[in-house]
Backbone as ProteinMPNN parsed JSONL, in Angstrom:
{"seq_chain_A": "XXXXXXXXXXXXXXXXXXXXXXXXXXXXXXXXXXXXXXXXXXXXXXXXXXXXXXXXXXXXXXXXXXXXXXXXX", "coords_chain_A": {"N_chain_A": [[-10.034, -24.816, -1.496], [-9.662, -22.043, -3.558], [-7.59, -19.179, -3.151], [-8.565, -15.778, -3.523], [-7.28, -13.704, -6.17], [-5.196, -11.054, -5.305], [-6.162, -7.665, -5.655], [-4.922, -4.714, -7.038], [-5.171, -1.435, -5.606], [-6.905, 1.196, -6.951], [-5.995, 4.526, -6.888], [-6.235, 8.022, -6.151], [-3.825, 10.219, -5.734], [-2.689, 12.949, -3.815], [-0.685, 15.776, -4.434], [2.217, 16.349, -2.499], [1.027, 15.485, -0.12], [1.371, 13.435, 2.752], [1.484, 9.968, 2.783], [0.787, 6.822, 4.351], [1.862, 3.742, 3.788], [0.886, 0.39, 4.186], [2.999, -2.084, 5.518], [2.923, -4.4, 6.923], [0.908, -6.105, 6.22], [-1.471, -6.519, 7.639], [-3.333, -4.584, 7.895], [-6.63, -3.326, 7.871], [-7.415, -1.38, 6.21], [-5.931, -1.585, 3.892], [-4.4, -0.371, 0.948], [-3.354, 1.316, 2.812], [-1.893, 2.215, 5.966], [-3.254, 1.266, 9.101], [-2.426, 1.15, 11.656], [-2.216, -1.43, 12.595], [0.171, -2.727, 12.895], [1.247, -2.253, 15.36], [3.206, -3.15, 18.136], [4.783, -4.879, 16.731], [7.684, -5.42, 14.617], [7.325, -4.076, 12.31], [6.982, -1.142, 10.297], [5.14, 1.549, 8.86], [5.441, 2.497, 5.384], [6.273, 5.624, 4.595], [5.294, 8.038, 2.251], [5.334, 10.517, -0.404], [3.903, 12.184, -3.247], [5.097, 13.861, -6.203], [3.295, 15.225, -7.791], [-0.244, 15.613, -8.385], [-1.801, 12.517, -8.922], [-3.181, 9.655, -10.603], [-3.046, 6.3, -9.725], [-2.019, 2.852, -9.145], [-1.954, 1.116, -6.158], [-0.172, -1.378, -4.355], [-1.716, -4.226, -2.891], [-1.149, -6.763, -2.143], [1.375, -7.181, -1.143], [3.591, -8.194, -2.458], [4.997, -6.674, -4.275], [7.905, -5.234, -5.8], [8.268, -2.64, -5.979], [7.264, -0.936, -3.981], [5.257, 1.745, -2.861], [3.78, 1.007, -5.059], [1.905, -1.028, -7.363], [3.386, -3.703, -9.078], [2.584, -5.807, -10.545], [3.314, -8.268, -9.494], [1.675, -10.014, -8.129]], "CA_chain_A": [[-10.625, -23.566, -1.953], [-8.658, -21.125, -4.09], [-7.561, -17.814, -2.626], [-8.757, -14.799, -4.597], [-6.096, -12.948, -6.578], [-5.252, -9.69, -4.78], [-6.404, -6.622, -6.64], [-4.337, -3.435, -6.652], [-6.156, -0.394, -5.292], [-6.813, 2.416, -7.76], [-5.955, 5.658, -5.957], [-5.901, 9.36, -6.624], [-2.928, 10.748, -4.718], [-2.585, 14.411, -3.817], [0.68, 16.31, -4.382], [2.826, 16.75, -1.231], [0.38, 14.885, 1.049], [2.093, 12.264, 3.231], [0.696, 8.741, 2.868], [1.421, 5.74, 5.095], [1.578, 2.472, 3.125], [0.996, -0.758, 5.089], [4.04, -3.059, 5.192], [2.746, -5.603, 7.755], [-0.157, -6.898, 5.598], [-2.571, -6.782, 8.566], [-4.225, -3.425, 7.9], [-7.966, -3.485, 7.296], [-7.546, -0.305, 5.229], [-4.874, -1.717, 2.883], [-2.956, -0.372, 1.109], [-2.933, 2.314, 3.8], [-1.652, 1.742, 7.324], [-4.26, 1.611, 10.107], [-1.815, 0.954, 12.97], [-2.251, -2.847, 12.974], [1.542, -3.192, 13.127], [1.663, -1.936, 16.737], [3.719, -4.31, 18.855], [5.629, -5.681, 15.84], [8.854, -4.692, 14.11], [6.945, -3.404, 11.067], [6.683, 0.293, 10.279], [4.579, 1.903, 7.554], [6.283, 3.203, 4.423], [5.747, 6.968, 4.372], [5.67, 8.545, 0.928], [4.634, 11.648, -1.011], [4.035, 12.222, -4.709], [5.461, 15.211, -6.627], [2.173, 15.858, -8.479], [-1.483, 14.846, -8.269], [-1.746, 11.432, -9.885], [-3.947, 8.418, -10.457], [-2.112, 5.181, -9.766], [-2.46, 1.636, -8.476], [-1.102, 0.734, -5.041], [-0.134, -2.815, -4.084], [-2.434, -4.716, -1.705], [-0.749, -8.149, -1.861], [2.651, -7.179, -0.436], [4.645, -8.849, -3.238], [5.643, -5.743, -5.193], [9.299, -4.812, -5.59], [8.216, -1.196, -6.206], [6.32, -0.41, -2.985], [3.907, 1.24, -2.628], [3.089, 0.824, -6.326], [1.734, -2.385, -7.872], [4.222, -4.021, -10.244], [2.041, -7.003, -11.165], [3.903, -9.483, -8.916], [0.656, -10.92, -7.584]], "C_chain_A": [[-9.516, -22.616, -2.403], [-8.759, -19.763, -3.424], [-7.801, -16.849, -3.769], [-7.446, -14.079, -4.922], [-6.215, -11.539, -6.028], [-5.406, -8.676, -5.913], [-5.733, -5.335, -6.182], [-5.436, -2.402, -6.444], [-5.894, 0.821, -6.173], [-6.936, 3.601, -6.811], [-5.699, 6.96, -6.706], [-5.097, 9.993, -5.5], [-2.727, 12.251, -4.925], [-1.126, 14.84, -3.622], [1.032, 16.757, -2.964], [2.099, 16.261, 0.021], [1.196, 13.656, 1.453], [1.127, 11.098, 3.386], [1.494, 7.7, 3.639], [0.956, 4.415, 4.488], [1.832, 1.323, 4.096], [2.087, -1.711, 4.624], [3.883, -4.353, 5.988], [1.699, -6.56, 7.184], [-1.297, -7.264, 6.546], [-3.597, -5.655, 8.582], [-5.562, -3.753, 7.253], [-8.164, -2.467, 6.175], [-6.454, -0.368, 4.159], [-5.293, -1.056, 1.589], [-2.442, 0.611, 2.163], [-2.806, 1.692, 5.181], [-2.802, 2.183, 8.235], [-3.736, 1.388, 11.523], [-1.8, -0.494, 13.426], [-0.869, -3.417, 13.291], [2.005, -2.96, 14.563], [2.079, -3.217, 17.454], [4.557, -5.237, 17.996], [6.831, -4.84, 15.422], [8.529, -3.907, 12.844], [6.657, -1.927, 11.292], [6.072, 0.607, 8.918], [5.622, 2.601, 6.684], [5.624, 4.556, 4.172], [6.217, 7.455, 3.016], [4.797, 9.725, 0.528], [4.785, 11.524, -2.518], [4.298, 13.661, -5.134], [4.346, 15.959, -7.364], [0.929, 15.016, -8.221], [-1.447, 13.75, -9.321], [-2.716, 10.312, -9.548], [-2.954, 7.285, -10.603], [-2.737, 3.963, -9.109], [-1.458, 1.284, -7.386], [-1.263, -0.753, -4.757], [-0.932, -3.143, -2.821], [-1.996, -6.132, -1.327], [0.566, -8.239, -1.096], [3.8, -7.799, -1.208], [5.437, -7.911, -4.146], [7.095, -5.47, -4.813], [9.403, -3.295, -5.716], [7.235, -0.524, -5.239], [6.396, 1.111, -2.934], [3.14, 0.879, -3.91], [3.002, -0.65, -6.724], [2.655, -2.583, -9.08], [3.762, -5.302, -10.933], [2.574, -8.301, -10.594], [2.868, -10.479, -8.418], [0.329, -11.99, -8.585]], "O_chain_A": [[-8.537, -22.419, -1.683], [-9.851, -19.256, -3.166], [-7.301, -17.064, -4.874], [-6.609, -13.874, -4.043], [-7.229, -10.879, -6.253], [-4.836, -8.837, -6.992], [-5.949, -4.902, -5.05], [-6.507, -2.495, -7.045], [-4.808, 1.4, -6.149], [-7.875, 3.67, -6.018], [-5.04, 6.989, -7.745], [-5.636, 10.271, -4.429], [-2.614, 12.74, -6.049], [-0.428, 14.324, -2.749], [0.255, 17.45, -2.309], [2.518, 16.594, 1.13], [1.664, 12.915, 0.588], [0.088, 11.219, 4.034], [2.724, 7.69, 3.593], [-0.197, 4.017, 4.654], [2.872, 1.283, 4.754], [2.104, -2.108, 3.459], [4.626, -5.308, 5.76], [1.613, -7.708, 7.62], [-2.022, -8.225, 6.287], [-4.634, -5.779, 9.234], [-5.608, -4.39, 6.201], [-8.992, -2.674, 5.288], [-6.087, 0.656, 3.583], [-6.448, -1.179, 1.18], [-1.235, 0.723, 2.378], [-3.527, 0.754, 5.519], [-3.268, 3.319, 8.156], [-4.504, 1.431, 12.484], [-1.4, -0.765, 14.558], [-0.764, -4.484, 13.895], [3.074, -3.44, 14.938], [1.389, -4.234, 17.387], [5.003, -6.281, 18.474], [6.969, -3.688, 15.832], [9.369, -3.152, 12.354], [6.155, -1.525, 12.341], [6.45, -0.007, 7.92], [6.562, 3.214, 7.189], [4.537, 4.623, 3.598], [7.388, 7.31, 2.665], [3.692, 9.914, 1.037], [5.686, 10.842, -3.006], [3.789, 14.59, -4.508], [4.427, 17.174, -7.546], [1.035, 13.839, -7.878], [-1.107, 14.005, -10.476], [-3.028, 10.054, -8.386], [-2.113, 7.303, -11.501], [-3.846, 4.031, -8.58], [-0.261, 1.167, -7.647], [-2.35, -1.313, -4.901], [-0.842, -2.439, -1.816], [-2.425, -6.65, -0.297], [0.847, -9.259, -0.468], [4.897, -7.924, -0.663], [6.444, -8.318, -4.725], [7.453, -5.477, -3.635], [10.487, -2.727, -5.578], [6.469, 0.353, -5.637], [7.484, 1.687, -2.961], [1.975, 0.487, -3.842], [3.918, -1.427, -6.452], [2.702, -1.749, -9.983], [4.459, -5.827, -11.801], [2.31, -9.36, -11.163], [3.161, -11.669, -8.3], [-0.508, -12.852, -8.316]]}, "name": "protein", "num_of_chains": 1, "seq": "XXXXXXXXXXXXXXXXXXXXXXXXXXXXXXXXXXXXXXXXXXXXXXXXXXXXXXXXXXXXXXXXXXXXXXXXX"}
């Protein structure tokens, strides 16, 4: 059975709000951290944006431009 191709999440990000991007790939709320990393060495990637923006965040974990999707999937 083929695995579905991960789809980046379209997001509207708010200026100066702190976001926590999942880096462990276990979050149910990907691309955002839900604390599933507890007890591991993983930590969320905290980030802010300088202006309100629409963007696509990575949900597959393969991007080289985290938290943004770079098409690596």
